[in-house]
N, C-alpha and C positions, 0 to 999 in steps of 0.2 A: 818134626820140623815144619815151620810155617811154609805154605806153598809158594811164597814169594821170596824165600831165602835164596840168596845168590851163591854162585860158585866162589865168590870172594870171601864167604864166611867159612870158619874153620870146619864145621861138620856138614857142609852142603852136599846134598845128593841130587839136587835138581837145579835147573838153570832158570826157572820161572822168576820173573822180576816184577816189582810193583812200580807203577807209573801213575802220576797225576797229570791230567791235561786241563789246562786253563784255556778256554776258548772264547774268542770274540767273533760275533757275527760280522761277516763282510757286507758290503753293499748288496751283493747278490743274495746273501743269506737273509738280509732284512727285506729285500724285495720279494723273496719267495718264502716268507715266514710261515705261511700256511702249511708248507711241506716239512717243516721242522720235526714234528713227531715221527713221521715216516722215515726221515733221514736218520734219526736216532736209532730206530730199529735196524736200518741198513748198517749203521756203524757197528752195532753189537754183533750182527751177522759176520761182518768183515773181521772183527776181532776174533770171533770163534773160529773162523776159517783159517786164521793164522796160528791157531793153537792157544789163543788167549781167552780171557774172560773179562767182561765188564762187570765190575763189582758195584759201582754206584754212579748215578748221574743226577746232577742237580742244576736247575736254572738258578742264577744268582743275580743279585743287585751289585752294582759297582763297576769296576774296570772290566771285569770279565762277565760274559753272558751265561756261560756254562762251566761246570767242573765235572770231569769224569775220572773215575779211578779204575785202573786196569791191572790185570795180571797178564803179562806177555812172556813167552818162552825165552826171548832174548832181545838184544838191542836191534838186531836185523829185522825181526818181525815188527817191532815198534816203528822202525824207520819206514818200512813198507807201508804200514798203516797210515802213518803221518803224511807221507808223500801222496798217497791216494786221497786222503782227506783234503790236503791242500790243493791237489789238482782239481777236485770237485768244485772248490772255490766258495763254499758256503760259510766256512769258519777259518779263522787263523789260530792254530793251536800253539800253546807254549807247553812243552813236555818237561816234566820234572820227575827224575827217578826218585823213589821214596823208600824209606826204611822204617819198619815198625820199631816200637820201643825195645824189643828184645834184641834185634839185630843192631840197632844204634848203640845199645848198652854194651854189646860185645865189641863193637868198634872202639868205643871209648876206653874200655878196659885194655885193649891192645895198644892204644895210643899212650896210655898212662904207664905202661910197663917200662 
């Protein structure tokens, strides 16, 4: 079973979940841009301390400055991470729960029954 399969899926044995974070730099984040690489490392350490894993991180062009993909054990751990990041004030995150194609396919099959 994929490590991000949720308890909501039929054969789930783990509660790890997949999340995508779309982040915009705040005025504070832009003013302290030089510290951005170090803050990314701190972010990954915080995720790990909550039992999660940072899968990917990208700087992007467009509406959002960064995209990060996480596995987290549950919504509570993700909320704790997000509140800590928001309190720091460098980014404003938008968190999206995500489903891989296998899980999405299983959901669609249940809907179509």
